[in-house]
ROLUMFI-760817 format. One record per residue (C-alpha): residue in one letter; x, y, z. Coordinates in steps of 0.25 Angstrom, whole numbers, padded with zeros to 4 digits, always signed. Example, Ala and Ser with C-alpha at 12.3 -4.5 7.8 and 13.67 -1.06 7.14 Angstrom:
# ROLUMFI-760817
a+0049-0018+0031/s+0055-0004+0029/
END
This chain:
# ROLUMFI-760817
m+0022+0034-0020/e+0021+0020-0013/l+0028+0025+0000/i+0014+0029+0006/f+0011+0014+0008/a+0001+0014-0004/g-0001-0001-0006/i+0007-0011-0013/g+0016-0001-0022/t+0021-0003-0035/l+0031-0013-0030/g+0021-0022-0026/i+0013-0020-0039/a+0025-0024-0047/l+0028-0036-0039/f+0013-0040-0039/a+0013-0039-0054/l+0026-0047-0055/w+0020-0058-0046/a+0007-0059-0054/v+0013-0060-0067/s+0022-0071-0062/l+0011-0079-0055/s+0002-0078-0067/k+0011-0084-0076/s+0011-0097-0069/v-0002-0098-0063/r-0012-0088-0069/q-0017-0098-0080/d-0019-0109-0070/r-0028-0100-0062/v-0035-0095-0074/d-0038-0109-0079/s-0043-0114-0065/g-0052-0102-0063/v-0048-0100-0049/d-0049-0086-0044/d-0036-0085-0034/s-0034-0071-0033/e-0032-0072-0018/t-0021-0083-0019/l-0014-0074-0030/e-0015-0061-0020/a-0010-0070-0009/d+0001-0075-0018/l+0004-0061-0021/g+0006-0056-0008/e+0016-0068-0005/w+0023-0066-0017/l+0025-0051-0015/h+0030-0053-0002/d+0041-0062-0006/q+0045-0053-0017/l+0046-0041-0008/m+0053-0048+0003/e+0063-0054-0006/r+0067-0041-0012/f+0064-0031+0000/g+0063-0039+0013/l+0077-0036+0018/e+0073-0030+0032/t+0082-0035+0044/e+0082-0023+0053/a+0075-0026+0066/w+0069-0012+0068/a+0061-0013+0055/i+0057-0027+0056/e+0052-0025+0070/r+0044-0012+0067/v+0037-0019+0056/g+0034-0031+0065/r+0028-0022+0076/i+0019-0014+0066/e+0015-0027+0059/s+0011-0034+0072/r+0004-0022+0078/l-0005-0019+0065/n-0008-0033+0062/e-0013-0035+0076/c-0023-0024+0074/r-0027-0029+0060/a-0031-0043+0066/p-0038-0051+0062/r-0033-0048+0048/p-0020-0057+0044/p-0008-0050+0048/v+0001-0043+0038/k+0016-0044+0037/v+0024-0031+0036/e+0037-0033+0027/i+0048-0023+0026/l+0054-0020+0012/w+0068-0014+0010/m+0063-0004+0000/q+0068+0011-0002/e+0054+0015-0004/m+0045+0020+0007/t+0034+0010+0005/a+0024+0000+0011/f+0014-0008+0004/v+0005-0020+0006/g+0004-0032-0004/r-0006-0044-0005/g-0004-0053+0006/d+0000-0051+0021/y+0012-0041+0019/i+0014-0027+0020/y+0027-0021+0015/v+0035-0008+0020/s+0048-0003+0015/r+0059-0001+0024/e+0061+0013+0020/l+0047+0016+0025/l+0048+0008+0038/q+0062+0015+0042/r+0056+0029+0040/t+0044+0026+0049/t+0050+0030+0063/t+0039+0023+0071/d+0030+0010+0071/d+0018+0019+0070/s+0021+0026+0057/a+0026+0012+0051/a+0013+0006+0056/l+0004+0016+0048/v+0012+0011+0035/v+0009-0004+0038/a-0005-0001+0043/h-0008+0006+0030/e-0004-0006+0022/m-0012-0015+0031/g-0024-0006+0027/h-0021-0009+0013/k-0021-0024+0015/d-0033-0024+0025/l-0042-0016+0017/g-0041-0024+0005/h-0032-0015-0004/t-0022-0026-0007/d-0033-0036-0013/l-0026-0034-0026/f-0035-0041-0036/q-0048-0041-0029/g-0054-0051-0039/q-0047-0046-0051/w-0038-0058-0053/k-0048-0065-0061/a-0046-0053-0071/v-0031-0052-0069/r-0028-0067-0072/h-0034-0065-0086/i-0025-0053-0090/p-0014-0057-0100/q-0001-0059-0094/t+0005-0046-0101/a-0005-0037-0095/l-0005-0043-0081/f+0005-0035-0074/a-0002-0022-0078/a-0015-0027-0074/l-0011-0032-0060/s-0003-0019-0057/t-0016-0011-0061/i-0024-0020-0051/v-0014-0018-0040/s-0013-0003-0041/a-0028-0001-0042/q-0030-0010-0030/l-0020-0003-0021/y-0020+0012-0024/s-0031+0021-0021/l-0034+0033-0012/e-0045+0026-0005/r-0036+0014-0002/e-0024+0022+0003/q-0033+0029+0013/a-0040+0017+0018/a-0026+0011+0021/d-0022+0024+0028/d-0034+0023+0036/y-0032+0009+0039/g-0018+0011+0043/v-0022+0022+0052/d-0032+0014+0059/l-0023+0001+0061/c-0011+0010+0067/q-0021+0016+0077/a-0027+0003+0081/a-0013-0003+0082/g-0009+0009+0092/y+0001+0016+0084/d+0003+0031+0086/p-0005+0039+0076/a+0005+0051+0076/k+0017+0041+0073/c+0009+0034+0063/m+0007+0048+0055/e+0022+0050+0055/l+0022+0040+0043/f+0016+0052+0035/d+0028+0060+0039/i+0038+0049+0034/l+0030+0047+0021/e+0029+0062+0018/a+0044+0064+0020/y+0047+0052+0010/s+0037+0057+0000/i+0043+0071+0000/d+0057+0066-0002/m+0052+0058-0014/g+0046+0070-0019/d+0031+0066-0018/i+0025+0079-0013/d+0011+0076-0018/g+0011+0063-0011/v+0013+0070+0002/y+0005+0083+0000/g-0004+0079-0011/r-0006+0087-0023/d-0010+0101-0023/p-0025+0104-0021/v-0034+0107-0032/v-0035+0122-0034/e-0050+0126-0037/t-0051+0135-0050/d-0062+0141-0057/s-0062+0130-0067/l-0071+0118-0064/f-0064+0110-0074/k-0050+0113-0069/n-0055+0110-0054/l-0060+0096-0058/i-0047+0093-0066/a-0039+0097-0054/q-0047+0088-0045/a-0047+0077-0054/s-0032+0078-0055/e-0030+0078-0040/s-0039+0065-0039/v-0031+0058-0049/s-0018+0062-0042/k-0023+0056-0029/r-0027+0043-0036/q-0014+0042-0043/y-0007+0043-0029/g-0016+0033-0023/y-0016+0040-0010/p-0018+0054-0004/s-0006+0062+0000/l+0002+0059+0012/r-0004+0072+0019/e-0018+0068+0016/r-0015+0053+0021/r-0009+0058+0034/a-0021+0068+0037/s-0031+0056+0034/a-0023+0047+0043/e-0022+0057+0055/a-0037+0060+0054/r-0040+0045+0054/m-0032+0043+0066/k-0039+0055+0074/e-0052+0048+0071/t-0049+0035+0076/
END
C-alpha cells in the first residue's frame, strides 16, 4: 500500500532495476576492470535517470493551483532544511495516491494525492515525510554494496537490486523516523498542526475505499489464551504482519504524530 508515502515504491524499484541493467551492459565491465568504486556516481546517475523517465511519462501538470501549491511548500520546507541542499518536488499525473523519494534531489507526489489534500498544511506533511527519508539517509540505496552487486551475473542482477532497494527502504523504524521528522519539520516551518493531521483523514478514507481495513485500524489484537504456545504463535504472527506492511496502521501513526506535536 504505497499511498502512505512509504518510500520509493514498486514503480521506483522497477525503474531502478531497468536502469541498472541497461547501464551495467555498457559500463559495468569497464568499472570492474578499473577497480574504481563509483557507487556515489552511480546513485547520482540513478536520481537523474529516474527523474527523466518519470517526468517524460507522468510530468503533465499544467494547472496553476497545483504548481503554485507545490512551489510554496517546497520553498518553505527547504528554507527550514537549510543548509542541506534543496529538494525539488515534482507532480506526477498518476491515479494512485502516492508519494515517494528517489536517489538525488527529487520528491514525487501524485496529482491524485495532491488534489485530495485541501490545504498546504496537509500536503506539506506528505512532502516533509519524504524529505525525512532523504535527510535521514534512507535513500542511500547501496551503502557500499555496489562492490558486491557489480560482480553478480547479469541474469541475477534484477532480483539482487530489487532486494537491496526493498531492504534499504522499508522498515517500521524508518517509517516512524520519517514520520517524526516530517512532524518536526512542519512545525518548524509554521504549519498548523491540526490541519497537518487532516492528511490522515484523507488517507483513511482512501484506504477504506480500497478495502484496506487493516491498513487503517491494524490487525485485531492478540487474545491471550491458557496456552503459552498459542500466545507465542499469535504474537509472532502479529509481528510478522507489521513487518510485511512496513509501517504501523494509520491510526497508530496518527496517534504517534499527535503525541509528538504536543511534545514540541
